[in-house]
Structure formats: C-alpha cells, structure tokens
N, C-alpha and C positions, 0 to 999 in steps of 0.2 A: 869837562864832558861828563854827562850823567852816567853812573855805573848801572849795569844791568845785573840783576841778581841771578844766582844759579837757578832759583825756582822759576824765574821768568824764562830763562833759556830752556829749561827742561820742558816747560809747558809748550813753548813754541816748537820744540823738536817733535812733539807728539801730534801736532796738527797735521791733518791730511793735506792733499794737494791744493792748488790755488782756488779751484771752484768749491771744493768741499769745505775749505776754511771759512767760507761765508755762511755756513750753516749746513745742517744735515740735508742730504739729497734723498728724495726730491722735496723742494720747498714750494713747488707750484705744479700745476698740471703738466703732464708729459704728453706730447703729441706723437702718435704712432702713425706715420704716413704709409698708406697702402697705395702703391702706384698703379692700381687697377680699379675698375668700377666695382661697386658693391656686388656681392654675390659670388665672387670667385673663390677658389680654394684658399688662397692666402688671406683674403678678407674674412672669410668664415673663421679661419684659425685665429686671426687677430681678435675678432669679436668674442670668441670663446675664452681666450686667455686674458684679455684686458681686465675683466672684473676681478680675476684672481690677483693680478698685479696691484690693482687698486686696494684690495683688502690687505695685501702684504705691506704696501708702502704708504697707505693713508693719503694718497693723492689721486685725482682722476687720471686715467690713461685714455686719452681721447683719440678715437680712430678718425683719420682724415684721408678720404679717398682722393687721390690726385692722378687720374688716368691720363694717358697721352704718350705718344712717341714710343709705343711698345714698352711702356713702363719707365722710360728714361726721364720723363718729366718729374715724376715724384722722386725718383732715385737721385736726380741732380739736385733737387731741393735739399735733401739730407746731406749729400756730399759737400754742399756749400754752406751748410748750417753751422752755427757756433757750436763747438764741441763741449757743451756744458751739461749734457744729459737731458735737455728739454725737448729734443727732436730726434726721433729714431725712425728706422725704416723696417717695415715688415716686407721682406723681399722674397722673390721667387726665382727659381732657376731660369725661367723664361727671360725676365728682364735683367737679372744680375749677371748671367753668363752668356746665354744664347744671343740675346739682342745686342749685348755689348760686343760680342765677337763679330756680328754682322754689321754693326754700325760703330766702328772703333773711334770715330771723331765725335765723341760725346761732349768734349770740352773738359773732361776730367777722367782720371784713371780709376776704375772701379776698385781695384785692389789697394791702391795707394790712398784713396779718399775715404773708404768705408772700412770700419773695423768690425769684425765679427763679435757678437755677444753670445749667441747660441744658435744652433740648429734647433728647429721646433718639430717639424713633421715632414714625412715623405708622403707625397701624393702619387701613387703608382700610375704610370701610363699604361694604356691597354690598346690592343689592336681589336677593333670591332668591325663587323661586316653587316650589311643588310641581309635580311632573311631570304630575299630573292636570289642571293648569290649561291645558296644551297651548298655551303661548305661547312665542315665541322672541325677543321684543324688547320694549323698554319701550312702544313705540307699540301693539303688539299687546295688551299688558297694559292700557294705558289704554282702548283700545277695548272690551275685555272687561269692565272695571269699569263703564264707562258703560252698556254694554248690560245689565249685571246690576243697575244702579241702586245700586251700592255694593259694598264688599268690606271684609273685616277684614285687618289686618296685625299680625304679631307682632313683638316686640322683647325685648331682655334686661331690660326693666324701665322703670318710669316715671322720666323724667328722665335716662335713659341717652342716649348719643350715638345709639344705634340708634333710640330713640323719637323724638328730634328730627329724625333723618334722614327718618323716615316722615312727621312733621308738615310738614317742609319740602316733601316730595314732594306732600303733599295741598294745601298752599298754592300751589305752583307749577303744579299741573295742574287744580285746582278739583274734584278727585274727591271723592266721598263715601266716606271711609275711616274705619273704626273701629279704635281701638288695642286690642290684646290684649297686656297686659304679662305677661312670664314672670319667674321668679326665676333669671335667668341665660340666657346664650345656648344652653347645652346643652339645656335644656328646650324652648326655642323651636325649635331645629333638629330635635329629635325629632318635634315636632308638625307641622313643615313637611314632613318626610319622609313622615309618616303621612297627610298631607292634612287634618289637623284645622284648620290655619290655611293659607289659600291662598298667602299671600305674607309675607315677613318682611324686615326691615332688620336686618342683623347684621354683626359684624366678619368680615372676609375669612378669618382663620384658623379661625373657627368653621364656616364653610360650605365651605371649600376641599376638605376630604376627602370629604364627601358629594357635592359637585358632581363631583369627579374620578371617583368611583365610580358616577356616574349616578343617585344617589338624590335629587338635587335639582338645580335649574338656577339659575345666576347670570346675571341679565340685564344688570347694570350695576354699575360702581363709582361711589362718590360723590365721588371726587377730581376735581380740575381736569384732570388728565392721567391717561392709562392707567398702571397699576401696572407697574413694570419687570419684576417677577417673573411677572406674568400679563398680558402685552401683548395677548392676544386678547380680553380682556374690555373692551368699550367703556364710555365714561363716560356719565353721565346727560345731560350737555350735548350730547354727540355725537348722542344719540338724541332731541333736541328738547325737553329740559326745561331752560328758561333759568335762569341765575343759581342753579345748584344746585351746592353744594360743602359737603361735610361731612368734617371731619378728626377722627378719633378718636385723639388723640395721647397720648403718655406723656412726662412731664418730671420733672426733679428740682428740689425746692424746699427751702428752709430757713426757719426763723423769721426774720422781718424783724429786722435788727439784728445778724445774724451777721457777724463781721469780713470785710471785703471780700477780704483775702488768702486766707482759707479758700475763699470762693466762687470766686475766680479760679483758685486751684490745682485745685479740683475740675473746673471747667469745662474747663481746659486738658487735664487728664487724660482727661476724657470725650471730648473731640475726637479725641485719639489712639486711644482704645479703640474708638470707633465706626468707625474706619478700618481696624481690624485685619481682614485678609481672612477669617479663619475665623469671627469673630463676625458680621461683616457678611453673610457667606454664610448663616449659620444664621438670622439675623433675616429675611432675604429668603425663605428656605425656609419660614419660619413665616407669611409674608404681611405682615411688617412692614418699613417703610422707614426706615433711619437718617436723622434730620433734625437734626443738631446745630445749636443756636443758642447764642450766648454769653449771659451773664446779662442784659445790657441788652435784647438782642433778645428774650429769653424773656419778660421783663416786658412789653415792647411787644406781643408776640404775644398774651399773655393778655388785655391790655386790649382789643385788637382783637376777640378772641373774645367778650368780654362785650358790647362795642358792637354786634357783628353779631348775636348770638343773643338779646339782650334783646328787640328788636322781634318776633322770630319766636316766642318764648315767649309774649309778650303777644298777638300776632295769633292764635296757635293756641289760646290760653286753656288752656295746659298747667298742670295742678295735680296735687298729690300725691293719690293715690287711697287 
C-alpha cells in the first residue's frame, strides 16, 4: 500500500468543503432568482446590489425573474436547486412567509429547504387614502369607517404583505373591512388615486410619488418606528393602533446545504455593500431601509415571522381567492 506523506495529509486537511475543493467560488455566473415580475421592490434591490457583488467576486450575478404562484414558482426553483452556490433567491416577505402560510402545500418546507444568507432591506408598508375621503389621521379614518358601517381596502394581491397589513389593521381595530386584491401595487395605486377604492395598504415606494404630488395621502407607516427617509409620517402605533407592526423585507437565500464558507463570504460582502454611501442613499431615496443581518440571524428572523403571522392568517381566515 502506498504511503501518504504528512505534507499531503496537512494539505488535504486545509481544503474547504466538497464544492469549494473544486476551485474558488464562484467559478461561473451566479443566478439570482427574483420570484416576481421586474419593477417590484425586491427586483429593484437585486438589480442595485448585483453589480456590487460582481465587482466583489469577479463573476456575473444574473437577475432572473420567475413570477408566478404568488412567488412560489421562483422560490420552489431555488428550494430544489443544487446547493453549490450557483442559484440563489432574492426573496420578499410576501412570498417567503405570507404566501407560504396561506398555501402550505407548496411541495417543500420553506424553512427547511432555504437557508438565509442575509437580510437586505426593509420596504415599509403604509396606509394610504384617496383625497376624496377627507381624513388626515388614522383615528379620523377609523371614525369614518365606523360611521359608514364598513369600507373596502386595496392591496397588491392576496397573500401579499400589503394584504396582511390590512388584515392586521382590521383585527386590531375591529373595523368591518373588505379586501380588494389587485395584480400589483401599480393597479392599486391607480384606483386609489381615482377614488375607486377609498384606502389601500401598499409599499412606501409605490405611494411616495403620488403622495408627494398631492394625488393621494399617506396616513401612517406600519413599522415600529418612523422611517428615517420620511420622518414626518407617523406610525400606526403612534396613532392608537396597538401591537401593529408589518415588515415587507427583502433577503437573500440559498438552497439548504450550500457550503457555509460560500454563505459566510456572501454575507460579509453584503454587509460591506449595504454600507456603501451611494447605494445606501439610493435605497433610502426609493423608500427602502438597509437592514443587514448575518445568516443565523436571518434564519431566526424568518422563523419569528412564521410564528408571528401564522396566528394572524388563521384569525383573519385568509385564503387564496
């Protein structure tokens, strides 16, 4: 039997995991799957961050939009992909948690199949109203809804973070509210401006332009604290809606089983990238807040989101329509 030298054994012990042993990662383009159509908040975040990852790692990071099934189509592709660092998911709260709770028979377990790399940004939810409603605060809106015996609210679709924001508002206030789902925030804001729907729960970037031009009115943000880029907009809790907090976040995930050195390298790079002044300023300008979390914290955060929103989905009897 051939003898193996101590030098060979030492060299072998220093090699990384099975995928990394074949060469430094990445050795080929990396696909970032966005499970929504182009133009959404997580798509925009992915396209802003991808060039920085390319510069950092020396390989293309290619954005691939795979919309469908409330985000479950693209999410499933990554959940079933080979865990070699070549395919990753730029995921949002809507598909990763809310839709997964409403449609539990996805064919895979989100938390078991997808590993967190990093949280990227928070996209605040807001409560906006049509100008014709003539209210200037959440309490004025609550009084008007009660006097009217009920009211409808729009969102970007069933199972979206906007939809759940509206359902949480209904549960916390006891109001009689009817959900009107749209195929995206663009359609919802158009009808809100026209007065077809009196109120809507949407992402801040969708409403910010119309509100600044006076075509709609933002009454509150759904975050725990005021948004740094829009400090004049009060929170729901400030306006008397207890235990109200909705986070419409975007994060990066890989198939579970991806070598930890790949995950850690990406997470460290993203921490630096999100602190770059020009990128941070651009995200804030768009109404998004950088919220980097490391891989372990990302997984804990996702679990906490499932634990928090599961009872809300059940209490509100939210179902696919």
